[in-house]
C-alpha positions as CSV (number, residue, x, y, z in Angstrom):
1,M,86.8,22.1,166.3
2,T,89.7,24.3,165.3
3,T,91.0,24.7,161.8
4,D,94.5,23.6,163.1
5,T,93.3,20.1,164.0
6,P,92.5,18.0,161.0
7,Q,89.3,16.0,161.6
8,T,87.9,13.3,159.4
9,L,84.6,11.6,159.0
10,P,84.3,7.8,159.6
11,D,84.7,7.2,155.9
12,G,88.1,9.1,155.9
13,R,87.0,12.3,154.2
14,P,88.3,15.5,155.8
15,I,85.8,17.6,157.6
16,P,85.8,21.1,156.1
17,A,86.9,24.0,158.3
18,M,83.9,25.6,160.1
19,T,85.8,28.6,161.3
20,G,89.0,30.4,160.5
21,A,90.6,32.3,157.6
22,E,88.9,32.4,154.2
23,R,91.5,30.6,152.1
24,P,92.0,27.6,154.3
25,M,88.2,27.3,154.6
26,L,87.7,27.4,150.8
27,E,90.6,24.9,150.3
28,S,89.2,22.6,152.9
29,W,85.8,22.6,151.2
30,L,87.4,21.8,147.9
31,G,89.4,19.0,149.6
32,F,86.2,17.6,151.1
33,H,84.6,17.5,147.6
34,R,87.6,16.0,146.0
35,A,87.6,13.2,148.7
36,T,83.9,12.7,148.1
37,L,84.5,12.1,144.4
38,E,87.2,9.6,145.2
39,L,85.0,7.8,147.7
40,K,82.3,7.5,145.0
41,C,84.7,5.7,142.8
42,A,86.2,3.4,145.5
43,G,85.8,-0.4,145.2
44,L,84.5,-0.4,141.6
45,D,86.2,-2.2,138.7
46,D,87.0,-0.7,135.3
47,T,83.8,-2.1,133.8
48,Q,81.6,-0.6,136.4
49,V,83.2,2.9,136.2
50,R,82.3,2.9,132.5
51,L,78.6,2.4,133.0
52,A,76.3,5.3,132.1
53,A,73.4,5.1,134.4
54,A,71.0,7.9,133.5
55,A,69.8,7.5,129.9
56,P,70.1,9.3,127.5
57,S,73.3,10.7,129.2
58,S,76.6,8.9,128.5
59,L,78.1,10.3,131.7
60,T,80.3,7.8,133.6
61,L,82.3,7.9,136.8
62,L,85.5,7.4,134.8
63,G,84.4,10.3,132.5
64,L,83.8,12.5,135.6
65,V,87.3,11.9,137.0
66,Q,88.8,12.7,133.6
67,H,86.7,15.8,133.3
68,L,87.7,17.0,136.7
69,A,91.4,16.5,135.9
70,E,90.8,18.9,132.9
71,V,89.0,21.3,135.3
72,E,91.9,21.2,137.8
73,R,94.4,21.9,135.0
74,N,92.4,24.6,133.4
75,W,91.4,26.7,136.5
76,F,94.6,26.4,138.5
77,Q,97.3,26.2,135.8
78,R,96.0,27.6,132.5
79,V,94.0,30.5,134.1
80,F,97.1,31.5,136.2
81,G,99.5,31.7,133.3
82,L,100.9,28.2,132.5
83,D,100.8,27.4,128.8
84,V,99.8,23.7,129.1
85,P,97.6,21.7,126.7
86,T,94.4,19.9,127.8
87,V,95.0,16.6,129.7
88,Y,93.1,14.3,127.4
89,G,93.1,16.3,124.1
90,T,89.5,17.6,124.5
91,E,88.1,20.6,126.4
92,D,85.8,18.4,128.7
93,G,87.7,15.1,129.1
94,Y,84.6,12.9,129.1
95,A,85.6,10.7,126.2
96,L,86.7,7.2,127.3
97,D,89.7,5.4,126.0
98,P,89.4,1.6,126.1
99,A,93.0,1.4,127.3
100,R,92.5,3.8,130.2
101,G,91.2,2.6,133.5
102,M,90.2,4.3,136.7
103,D,93.6,3.8,138.5
104,E,95.3,5.7,135.7
105,A,92.6,8.4,135.6
106,L,92.7,8.9,139.3
107,G,96.5,9.1,139.2
108,V,96.3,11.8,136.5
109,W,93.6,13.7,138.5
110,R,95.7,13.6,141.6
111,R,98.8,14.9,139.7
112,E,96.7,17.8,138.3
113,I,95.5,18.7,141.8
114,A,99.1,18.7,143.1
115,R,100.4,20.7,140.2
116,G,97.7,23.3,140.6
117,Q,98.2,23.6,144.3
118,E,101.9,24.0,143.8
119,H,101.4,26.6,141.1
120,C,98.9,28.7,143.1
121,A,100.6,28.3,146.6
122,G,102.1,31.8,146.4
123,L,99.1,33.5,145.1
124,A,96.7,35.6,147.2
125,L,92.9,35.2,146.9
126,D,92.8,38.6,145.2
127,D,95.4,37.7,142.5
128,H,94.0,37.5,139.0
129,G,94.3,35.2,136.1
130,R,92.5,35.1,132.7
131,I,90.3,32.5,131.2
132,P,92.4,31.2,128.3
133,D,89.7,30.1,125.8
134,G,86.1,29.3,125.2
135,P,83.2,31.7,125.3
136,M,84.6,33.7,128.2
137,A,88.2,33.9,126.8
138,G,90.1,36.8,128.3
139,V,87.8,37.4,131.3
140,E,89.8,38.1,134.4
141,V,89.0,36.0,137.5
142,S,90.5,36.0,141.0
143,L,91.8,33.0,142.8
144,R,89.0,33.5,145.3
145,W,86.5,33.2,142.4
146,V,88.2,30.1,141.1
147,L,88.1,28.3,144.5
148,I,84.4,29.1,144.9
149,H,83.7,27.9,141.4
150,L,85.6,24.7,141.9
151,V,83.7,24.0,145.1
152,E,80.5,24.4,143.1
153,E,81.8,22.4,140.2
154,Y,82.7,19.4,142.4
155,A,79.5,19.6,144.5
156,R,77.4,19.5,141.3
157,H,79.4,16.6,139.8
158,N,79.4,14.7,143.1
159,G,75.6,14.8,142.8
160,H,76.0,13.1,139.4
161,A,78.4,10.6,141.0
162,D,75.8,9.8,143.7
163,I,73.3,8.8,141.0
164,L,75.9,6.9,139.0
165,R,77.2,5.0,142.0
166,E,73.7,4.0,143.2
167,S,72.8,2.7,139.8
168,I,75.9,0.7,139.5
169,D,75.8,-1.2,142.9
170,G,73.2,0.4,145.1
171,V,75.6,2.3,147.3
172,T,74.1,5.5,148.6
173,G,75.1,8.3,150.9
174,A,78.3,10.5,151.2
């Protein structure tokens, strides 16, 4: 398989690049994990995506999508110089609003991904930004570090999504 030919799994997720340049490889892994999160949420209604499945945790699929919208905004926009507020008014985005459903949350998440991609398109992997707040405020990070961190962040949360989805309707895998 070449990195020029997009390949997908039977479930529609893109297969990450196995060879090629570093940035397209990192971005393809991030794309794979983003698609995995979306797959974990597919076919569920708004009641189901609000179910917390691993007591005592209150983590939900809806909360994960909201959290990852915050993550996208923070790491690709705020770290690289945009003065934008949090998406949901909290640092983590996990709080659920009774009026917000999964369709709206996925739309916001997709917009944050697109805005971050547009903002960082002209940056090199070695370009630096600064963590804007929190316990590591002011620490300088490269775009390479951010991409690696986001692959790790999504992979970890996709493990949570696996557990949540299985407890909701028994669907396992991917």
